One Martini backbone bead per residue (centre of mass of N, CA, C, O) as a GRO file, in nm:
protein
  205
    1UNK     BB    1  -0.583   8.414  -0.287
    2UNK     BB    2  -0.744   8.448  -0.550
    3UNK     BB    3  -0.547   8.287  -0.722
    4UNK     BB    4  -0.570   8.018  -0.571
    5UNK     BB    5  -0.875   7.983  -0.608
    6UNK     BB    6  -0.873   7.989  -0.917
    7UNK     BB    7  -0.683   7.747  -0.956
    8UNK     BB    8  -0.864   7.539  -0.813
    9UNK     BB    9  -1.100   7.564  -1.002
   10UNK     BB   10  -0.952   7.475  -1.262
   11UNK     BB   11  -0.845   7.198  -1.149
   12UNK     BB   12  -1.155   7.094  -1.082
   13UNK     BB   13  -1.217   7.061  -1.360
   14UNK     BB   14  -1.416   6.857  -1.572
   15UNK     BB   15  -1.353   6.704  -1.846
   16UNK     BB   16  -1.468   6.603  -2.129
   17UNK     BB   17  -1.481   6.327  -2.279
   18UNK     BB   18  -1.376   6.169  -2.530
   19UNK     BB   19  -1.505   6.081  -2.846
   20UNK     BB   20  -1.615   5.839  -3.057
   21UNK     BB   21  -1.727   5.823  -3.376
   22UNK     BB   22  -1.840   5.536  -3.361
   23UNK     BB   23  -2.020   5.577  -3.110
   24UNK     BB   24  -2.186   5.809  -3.217
   25UNK     BB   25  -2.299   5.671  -3.475
   26UNK     BB   26  -2.430   5.439  -3.321
   27UNK     BB   27  -2.626   5.613  -3.154
   28UNK     BB   28  -2.761   5.760  -3.386
   29UNK     BB   29  -2.867   5.510  -3.533
   30UNK     BB   30  -3.032   5.395  -3.300
   31UNK     BB   31  -3.218   5.639  -3.262
   32UNK     BB   32  -3.314   5.661  -3.557
   33UNK     BB   33  -3.437   5.373  -3.577
   34UNK     BB   34  -3.634   5.406  -3.343
   35UNK     BB   35  -3.789   5.643  -3.468
   36UNK     BB   36  -3.870   5.499  -3.732
   37UNK     BB   37  -4.028   5.265  -3.597
   38UNK     BB   38  -4.242   5.445  -3.471
   39UNK     BB   39  -4.353   5.555  -3.738
   40UNK     BB   40  -4.427   5.277  -3.857
   41UNK     BB   41  -4.640   5.203  -3.646
   42UNK     BB   42  -4.820   5.450  -3.705
   43UNK     BB   43  -4.875   5.377  -3.999
   44UNK     BB   44  -5.021   5.111  -3.949
   45UNK     BB   45  -5.243   5.230  -3.769
   46UNK     BB   46  -5.354   5.425  -3.992
   47UNK     BB   47  -5.430   5.216  -4.200
   48UNK     BB   48  -5.640   5.076  -4.018
   49UNK     BB   49  -5.819   5.324  -3.969
   50UNK     BB   50  -5.895   5.374  -4.266
   51UNK     BB   51  -6.016   5.095  -4.320
   52UNK     BB   52  -6.238   5.116  -4.104
   53UNK     BB   53  -6.383   5.370  -4.211
   54UNK     BB   54  -6.452   5.257  -4.491
   55UNK     BB   55  -6.615   5.017  -4.392
   56UNK     BB   56  -6.829   5.175  -4.234
   57UNK     BB   57  -6.925   5.350  -4.472
   58UNK     BB   58  -7.016   5.108  -4.656
   59UNK     BB   59  -7.183   4.923  -4.441
   60UNK     BB   60  -7.341   5.168  -4.356
   61UNK     BB   61  -7.678   5.320  -4.353
   62UNK     BB   62  -7.646   5.614  -4.435
   63UNK     BB   63  -7.865   5.917  -4.476
   64UNK     BB   64  -7.698   6.161  -4.404
   65UNK     BB   65  -7.487   6.407  -4.521
   66UNK     BB   66  -7.327   6.460  -4.257
   67UNK     BB   67  -7.203   6.176  -4.234
   68UNK     BB   68  -7.046   6.176  -4.499
   69UNK     BB   69  -6.881   6.425  -4.426
   70UNK     BB   70  -6.750   6.305  -4.176
   71UNK     BB   71  -6.597   6.076  -4.320
   72UNK     BB   72  -6.431   6.257  -4.504
   73UNK     BB   73  -6.286   6.417  -4.285
   74UNK     BB   74  -6.155   6.178  -4.130
   75UNK     BB   75  -6.003   6.055  -4.373
   76UNK     BB   76  -5.838   6.310  -4.443
   77UNK     BB   77  -5.690   6.326  -4.176
   78UNK     BB   78  -5.552   6.049  -4.202
   79UNK     BB   79  -5.409   6.107  -4.473
   80UNK     BB   80  -5.238   6.339  -4.373
   81UNK     BB   81  -5.091   6.184  -4.152
   82UNK     BB   82  -4.975   5.970  -4.340
   83UNK     BB   83  -4.807   6.156  -4.521
   84UNK     BB   84  -4.627   6.280  -4.301
   85UNK     BB   85  -4.506   6.013  -4.190
   86UNK     BB   86  -4.377   5.919  -4.453
   87UNK     BB   87  -4.198   6.163  -4.496
   88UNK     BB   88  -4.046   6.146  -4.214
   89UNK     BB   89  -3.942   5.861  -4.248
   90UNK     BB   90  -3.763   5.919  -4.497
   91UNK     BB   91  -3.592   6.143  -4.365
   92UNK     BB   92  -3.472   5.970  -4.119
   93UNK     BB   93  -3.348   5.735  -4.315
   94UNK     BB   94  -3.144   5.927  -4.426
   95UNK     BB   95  -2.773   5.881  -4.481
   96UNK     BB   96  -2.613   6.070  -4.671
   97UNK     BB   97  -2.528   6.311  -4.480
   98UNK     BB   98  -2.393   6.146  -4.256
   99UNK     BB   99  -2.164   6.021  -4.446
  100UNK     BB  100  -2.070   6.298  -4.612
  101UNK     BB  101  -2.222   6.557  -4.429
  102UNK     BB  102  -2.226   6.631  -4.108
  103UNK     BB  103  -2.295   6.935  -4.097
  104UNK     BB  104  -2.559   6.908  -4.264
  105UNK     BB  105  -2.696   6.700  -4.072
  106UNK     BB  106  -2.737   6.887  -3.837
  107UNK     BB  107  -2.917   7.087  -3.989
  108UNK     BB  108  -3.123   6.874  -4.074
  109UNK     BB  109  -3.213   6.796  -3.783
  110UNK     BB  110  -3.305   7.076  -3.696
  111UNK     BB  111  -3.525   7.100  -3.911
  112UNK     BB  112  -3.676   6.844  -3.834
  113UNK     BB  113  -3.738   6.924  -3.541
  114UNK     BB  114  -3.898   7.180  -3.614
  115UNK     BB  115  -4.114   7.042  -3.792
  116UNK     BB  116  -4.222   6.848  -3.572
  117UNK     BB  117  -4.311   7.065  -3.374
  118UNK     BB  118  -4.516   7.201  -3.559
  119UNK     BB  119  -4.686   6.949  -3.604
  120UNK     BB  120  -4.737   6.891  -3.280
  121UNK     BB  121  -4.887   7.176  -3.257
  122UNK     BB  122  -5.023   7.355  -3.477
  123UNK     BB  123  -5.123   7.125  -3.669
  124UNK     BB  124  -5.261   6.956  -3.446
  125UNK     BB  125  -5.474   7.163  -3.376
  126UNK     BB  126  -5.616   7.163  -3.647
  127UNK     BB  127  -5.666   6.860  -3.660
  128UNK     BB  128  -5.849   6.848  -3.407
  129UNK     BB  129  -6.071   7.040  -3.503
  130UNK     BB  130  -6.150   6.887  -3.762
  131UNK     BB  131  -6.214   6.619  -3.622
  132UNK     BB  132  -6.434   6.738  -3.437
  133UNK     BB  133  -6.625   6.816  -3.668
  134UNK     BB  134  -6.665   6.532  -3.773
  135UNK     BB  135  -6.799   6.421  -3.514
  136UNK     BB  136  -7.032   6.621  -3.509
  137UNK     BB  137  -7.165   6.525  -3.773
  138UNK     BB  138  -7.200   6.229  -3.685
  139UNK     BB  139  -7.398   6.293  -3.431
  140UNK     BB  140  -7.653   6.381  -3.581
  141UNK     BB  141  -7.761   6.099  -3.659
  142UNK     BB  142  -7.751   5.974  -3.378
  143UNK     BB  143  -7.971   6.164  -3.257
  144UNK     BB  144  -8.203   6.031  -3.440
  145UNK     BB  145  -8.153   5.713  -3.360
  146UNK     BB  146  -8.096   5.777  -3.067
  147UNK     BB  147  -8.079   5.850  -2.765
  148UNK     BB  148  -7.992   6.116  -2.573
  149UNK     BB  149  -7.792   5.955  -2.386
  150UNK     BB  150  -7.621   5.828  -2.605
  151UNK     BB  151  -7.532   6.092  -2.735
  152UNK     BB  152  -7.405   6.227  -2.487
  153UNK     BB  153  -7.204   6.005  -2.423
  154UNK     BB  154  -7.053   6.015  -2.694
  155UNK     BB  155  -6.968   6.314  -2.682
  156UNK     BB  156  -6.819   6.309  -2.411
  157UNK     BB  157  -6.616   6.086  -2.472
  158UNK     BB  158  -6.490   6.211  -2.727
  159UNK     BB  159  -6.403   6.478  -2.598
  160UNK     BB  160  -6.226   6.356  -2.372
  161UNK     BB  161  -6.030   6.207  -2.563
  162UNK     BB  162  -5.925   6.451  -2.720
  163UNK     BB  163  -5.822   6.609  -2.471
  164UNK     BB  164  -5.628   6.391  -2.368
  165UNK     BB  165  -5.451   6.382  -2.620
  166UNK     BB  166  -5.374   6.687  -2.622
  167UNK     BB  167  -5.284   6.736  -2.300
  168UNK     BB  168  -5.121   6.453  -2.258
  169UNK     BB  169  -5.013   6.265  -2.484
  170UNK     BB  170  -4.880   6.491  -2.662
  171UNK     BB  171  -4.681   6.598  -2.452
  172UNK     BB  172  -4.522   6.334  -2.427
  173UNK     BB  173  -4.452   6.301  -2.723
  174UNK     BB  174  -4.286   6.561  -2.750
  175UNK     BB  175  -4.072   6.508  -2.534
  176UNK     BB  176  -3.956   6.246  -2.656
  177UNK     BB  177  -3.888   6.358  -2.936
  178UNK     BB  178  -3.704   6.592  -2.848
  179UNK     BB  179  -3.500   6.413  -2.696
  180UNK     BB  180  -3.400   6.235  -2.930
  181UNK     BB  181  -3.315   6.459  -3.128
  182UNK     BB  182  -3.133   6.615  -2.927
  183UNK     BB  183  -2.930   6.384  -2.882
  184UNK     BB  184  -2.826   6.365  -3.169
  185UNK     BB  185  -2.726   6.658  -3.195
  186UNK     BB  186  -2.537   6.663  -2.949
  187UNK     BB  187  -2.342   6.437  -3.039
  188UNK     BB  188  -2.256   6.570  -3.310
  189UNK     BB  189  -2.155   6.840  -3.190
  190UNK     BB  190  -1.939   6.720  -3.009
  191UNK     BB  191  -1.777   6.593  -3.238
  192UNK     BB  192  -1.730   6.850  -3.399
  193UNK     BB  193  -1.583   7.013  -3.174
  194UNK     BB  194  -1.350   6.814  -3.148
  195UNK     BB  195  -1.243   6.848  -3.440
  196UNK     BB  196  -1.209   7.155  -3.432
  197UNK     BB  197  -0.998   7.157  -3.198
  198UNK     BB  198  -0.790   6.977  -3.345
  199UNK     BB  199  -0.744   7.169  -3.589
  200UNK     BB  200  -0.655   7.417  -3.415
  201UNK     BB  201  -0.496   7.182  -3.230
  202UNK     BB  202  -0.276   6.934  -3.311
  203UNK     BB  203  -0.200   6.846  -3.005
  204UNK     BB  204  -0.464   6.718  -2.991
  205UNK     BB  205  -0.606   6.379  -2.896
   0.00000   0.00000   0.00000
């Protein structure tokens, strides 16, 4: 009875369908290009943000040193973000390992995924704190020039926006990014395991 039940279980197992390496590479390239395009859009947005900050800094008659320090801090934060996104854009667009050494490309993607996760968690936390300090310095001059209610409203709105980005938008961003990179790694590993099984048993088609 136990043997019959065990045999039925084995017979009812559904084997994963074999995958074509052309289909896998097509999916990987599509996901990779979509990820790269997302980074490119973020780069353009950050270029515009830096240009706007520089314009405001030059055009506005700031008098307090704290405001100039605030602008320096915020522009440096944007430049750091810009540098990281350009670096990661170039890394994800690199096809050399995918075409020549698939095994190394899997390890390359795992390292890339780990680096992006660290960027979006630990480094983003530091980035948020530094940016928050920049806004704090900026509002010192606002407090002297505007009414107390305008200053409070500005501080509350800015703080709420930063917290919303950190606890809501960034969580979604991380989930989507982890899902896309994980899908690429999973597809390549499945293809690798299929080739490994075929090499171990030449009878497998």
